C-alpha angles and dihedrals in degrees: 000000000000125000110283106230091203113112108224124190127225138176118253095252091054092066128071130204113239111262090193094055107142089220090070090068129254094268094049099042125089142120091258094054106114124239090243091057094047090052090049091052091052096051092103096050094103090256091159093073091062094052096064089064093046091052094050104036107011121228112324117222091227088063091058117159117244108233140184127197111228141138114282122174090356099307140076113276139170101242117196107228097175119027103039094141090056091048092046090048092056092050091054091044094053090047090052092050088051094057098264106100117179094222142354089269092060090046089056095047094060098042096083108024134055125206123244112271097254100038096115096032103051109042110164119229139167114222121224131199093226146347091256091063088073102036093109094047093048093043095054095041099049106021097048105357140084096291103050124190120222118270098265089047093054093048091049090051092049090049091052091054089051100044103028100034093033093229125164121233089258094052091049089049091055091047098052101030098241138117122280092234089054092050091049095048092049092051095048090046090051092048089049088054090053090050090051088056088067092057121088119243097021115124107219089194091062091046093052090046091053098033092131089063090054090047096050093045091063090068091067122091091221095062092042090054098042095051094031092234121168105215092191094053117131116244094266093057095036090058085084103030096171115051135183132036093267094052092045088056086051090051091056091052091044091054092049092052093047100038108014128217141242092290105034137037122236117266093219102072101181144003092264090070096054096094090048089050088055087055091054092053091053089063121082091200094050091048091051091053094048090049099051099041122086092205106021121189121230091215093051094048088047092054092047089054091053092244095138092059095099091053093046088052090049093053095049093046091048090052091049089050091050091049092051091050091050091049091067094063109015092098088068091064101036093130096050112114091210093053089047090053091049091049090050091051093047090050093051094050091044091053090050091050093047088049088068088054106045094170090054093046093051091048092052096048090047091055090049094057 
């Protein structure tokens, strides 16, 4: 059945917010989640900004909700697939007008304005034959378009297209207007999240909240090697990206380092550290340190992995450049006590540095004779 272009109208209580909406979060969504609970979860979705327009102009037909008729809580219902924020805003507005505002802000909104007479009786909607009929629309609009979902929500939506609609990475890419590599990475990251759910001590709420960190980490060779993940795997193989008891134990440790647990904070504090974390996981010495330490330090692990080598080189080369610049003019200030003190300090530091490299020290002294 194609999308019916006819605009229908319904009363507020005839329409249901969608309890399976990905924006609710994977741990909150489900067909048995009550309407009251869904509305509670949506309270922080900036619903108030929609109400101002409703109070001034009503509900415009060109903003019609997209609805499917399906069983909900054991009986047929008109479930809103696209436009849940607008429907929730109307619910909160009606409660506020009825003397039950959800907050002080809602109370203030209804003090000075009154809604159009038919606002709650004539809500425009377009009826769809099934959810699959608007997958492409939702995919482009929310995954890559102007009303983006959060990273974990994008990944869950992509996973549904692959697993429920049996799409390939390329087909999903065409549906949502993204790149195949991005689709694949989102899918593998989401399947990793589900594997973490089976591990004890991992807070899925923290993982979902920092899902972008998990997603970004998968582009590093260190993470791929540590977990033995094939980032080019087809959907069937990628459904279980980490395989084997040994690697699943590594996944649990990996999740703890990335997201922390009830006792310890994560060692990766922000997404900017993800690439450096990948370097750490390329080092056997750094991995051994992380695995044996109860409270490992990111900086210590990074040093053990040799990750600070480029910065060390930069510091030495900058010092050498500065000395070369000083040599061109220092003879003009040879009698200055301040210059003499600075030279002595430099000489002491240089001798300590050469002491670490005895072969270089011997070569330099040989050339000076």
